C-alpha positions in Angstrom: -120.2 129.8 162.6 -122.9 128.0 160.5 -123.7 129.5 157.1 -127.3 130.2 156.3 -126.6 129.5 152.6 -125.0 126.0 152.6 -124.3 125.9 148.9 -120.7 125.7 147.8 -118.8 126.0 144.6 -117.0 122.9 143.2 -113.9 123.8 141.1 -113.7 120.4 139.4 -115.0 118.7 136.3 -114.7 115.3 137.8 -118.1 113.4 137.6 -116.9 111.2 140.5 -116.5 114.2 142.8 -120.0 115.4 141.9 -121.4 112.0 142.6 -119.7 111.8 146.0 -120.9 115.3 147.0 -124.5 114.4 146.0 -124.2 111.2 147.9 -123.8 113.0 151.2 -126.2 115.8 150.4 -123.9 118.7 149.6 -125.5 121.4 147.4 -123.0 122.8 144.9 -122.5 124.8 141.8 -119.8 123.9 139.3 -117.1 126.5 138.8 -115.2 125.3 135.7 -111.6 126.1 135.0 -110.0 126.1 131.6 -108.0 123.0 130.9 -107.0 123.1 127.3 -108.3 126.4 125.9 -106.3 128.4 123.3 -105.1 130.7 126.0 -103.8 127.8 128.0 -105.1 126.2 131.2 -106.0 128.3 134.2 -103.8 126.1 136.4 -100.8 124.1 135.1 -100.8 120.5 136.0 -97.2 120.0 134.8 -94.8 118.6 137.3 -92.2 121.0 138.6 -88.5 119.9 138.7 -87.8 117.9 141.8 -91.4 118.0 143.0 -92.6 114.9 145.0 -96.0 113.3 144.2 -97.3 114.6 147.6 -96.1 118.2 147.0 -97.5 118.0 143.4 -101.0 117.0 144.3 -101.2 119.5 147.2 -100.0 122.3 144.9 -102.4 121.6 142.1 -105.4 121.3 144.4 -104.5 124.6 146.2 -103.9 126.5 142.9 -107.2 125.3 141.5 -109.0 126.6 144.6 -107.1 129.9 144.8 -107.8 130.6 141.1 -111.4 129.7 141.4 -111.8 132.1 144.4 -110.4 134.9 142.3 -112.9 134.2 139.6 -115.8 134.8 142.1 -114.6 138.4 142.6 -114.0 139.0 138.9 -117.5 137.8 138.0 -119.1 139.4 141.1 -120.6 136.1 142.1 -122.0 135.4 145.6 -119.1 134.5 147.9 -119.5 130.9 149.0 -116.9 128.3 150.0 -114.9 126.9 147.1 -113.9 123.3 147.1 -111.2 122.0 144.8 -109.3 118.8 144.7 -106.6 116.8 142.7 -105.9 113.1 142.6 -102.8 111.3 141.5 -101.5 107.8 141.4 -97.9 107.2 142.3 -95.6 104.2 142.3 -91.8 104.0 142.6 -91.8 107.8 143.2 -93.3 108.4 139.8 -96.6 110.2 139.1 -99.0 108.3 136.8 -101.4 110.9 135.3 -104.2 110.4 132.8 -103.1 108.2 129.8 -103.3 109.8 126.4 -103.9 106.6 124.5 -104.2 102.8 124.9 -100.4 102.3 124.8 -99.9 104.6 127.7 -102.8 103.1 129.6 -101.5 99.6 129.1 -98.0 100.6 130.3 -99.4 102.1 133.5 -101.5 99.0 134.2 -98.5 96.8 133.6 -96.5 98.8 136.1 -99.3 98.5 138.7 -99.9 94.8 138.1 -99.2 92.6 141.1 -97.9 95.5 143.2 -99.0 98.1 145.8 -99.3 101.8 144.8 -100.5 105.0 146.4 -103.4 107.1 145.5 -103.1 110.7 146.7 -106.1 113.0 146.9 -105.6 116.6 148.1 -108.7 118.7 148.9 -108.6 122.4 149.4 -111.2 124.9 150.7 -111.2 128.6 150.2 -113.6 131.0 151.7 -113.1 134.7 152.6 -110.1 134.6 155.0 -110.1 130.8 155.2 -107.7 128.5 153.3 -107.6 125.0 154.5 -106.3 121.8 152.9 -105.9 118.1 153.6 -104.2 115.3 151.6 -105.4 111.7 152.0 -103.2 108.8 151.1 -104.4 105.3 150.3 -102.5 102.1 149.5 -103.9 100.0 146.7 -102.7 96.5 145.8 -103.4 95.1 142.3 -103.6 91.5 141.5 -101.3 90.2 138.8 -102.9 91.2 135.5 -102.7 89.1 132.4 -102.0 90.8 129.0 -105.5 89.8 127.9 -107.1 91.5 130.9 -105.1 94.7 130.3 -106.0 94.7 126.6 -109.7 94.2 127.4 -109.7 97.0 130.0 -108.0 99.4 127.7 -110.6 98.7 125.0 -113.2 100.3 127.3 -113.6 104.0 127.9 -112.7 103.8 131.6 -108.9 104.3 131.7 -108.7 107.6 129.7 -110.0 110.3 132.1 -108.5 108.8 135.3 -105.1 109.1 137.0 -103.2 105.8 136.8 -105.5 104.6 134.0 -108.2 103.0 136.2 -111.2 103.8 138.3 -112.0 101.8 141.5 -115.7 102.4 141.0 -115.7 100.6 137.6 -114.5 97.4 136.0 -111.0 97.9 137.6 -112.5 96.9 141.0 -111.9 93.4 139.7 -108.1 94.1 139.8 -107.9 95.3 143.4 -106.9 92.8 146.1 -106.7 95.1 149.0 -106.9 98.8 150.0 -105.7 100.7 153.0 -107.2 104.2 153.3 -110.3 105.8 151.9 -112.4 104.3 149.1 -113.9 107.6 148.3 -110.5 109.2 148.4 -109.4 106.7 145.7 -112.4 107.7 143.7 -111.3 111.4 143.9 -112.8 113.0 147.0 -112.3 111.6 150.5 -115.7 112.2 152.0 -114.8 112.2 155.7 -111.9 114.7 155.3 -114.0 116.9 152.9 -116.8 117.1 155.5 -114.3 118.2 158.1 -113.1 121.0 155.8 -116.6 122.1 155.0 -117.4 122.3 158.7 -114.6 124.7 159.2 -116.3 127.0 156.7 -119.6 126.7 158.5 -121.1 124.1 156.1 -122.6 121.4 158.3 -123.6 118.3 156.3 -125.4 116.6 159.1 
């Protein structure tokens, strides 16, 4: 069933996700969750013991969406589909989150240098009695990075709000030899899979 009101809520602070939704003409309203408030985050992004990277990214994306859906009822807001997502970078079974400083960023880039890693983006959609989710996996191969290149990149602002300490849409595109998967998924929101989820909630993009 198509919705007359095609606007959705986006439960994410990521500027890349906003950019990708605008790129394909999705009308959305931001629904922000707390990440570091005094009362603690609304959704914990800490890894659980024994949790695989795939399970981790799916859990966090789902919990963000489920919590955001509850906020709608508490605030008595119009009920529209809620889109949430989480992206992580993994190599050697280890999750590489957002680096806290230049040393952490450099260590992550050194680990990725000359190797193939995976970027996992899980997208969840909540709406009334609908809860759907899909996780997209891309393989990304980095060229061998020199210490000078790593130092220069870490001197920019790019690494510090991104999983794995890099963004494919920025200067780090110079590091990438090959990808298998979804370019938009590596950015943080696989557009094709997202469109299919929105369609299930009655939001037709085209």
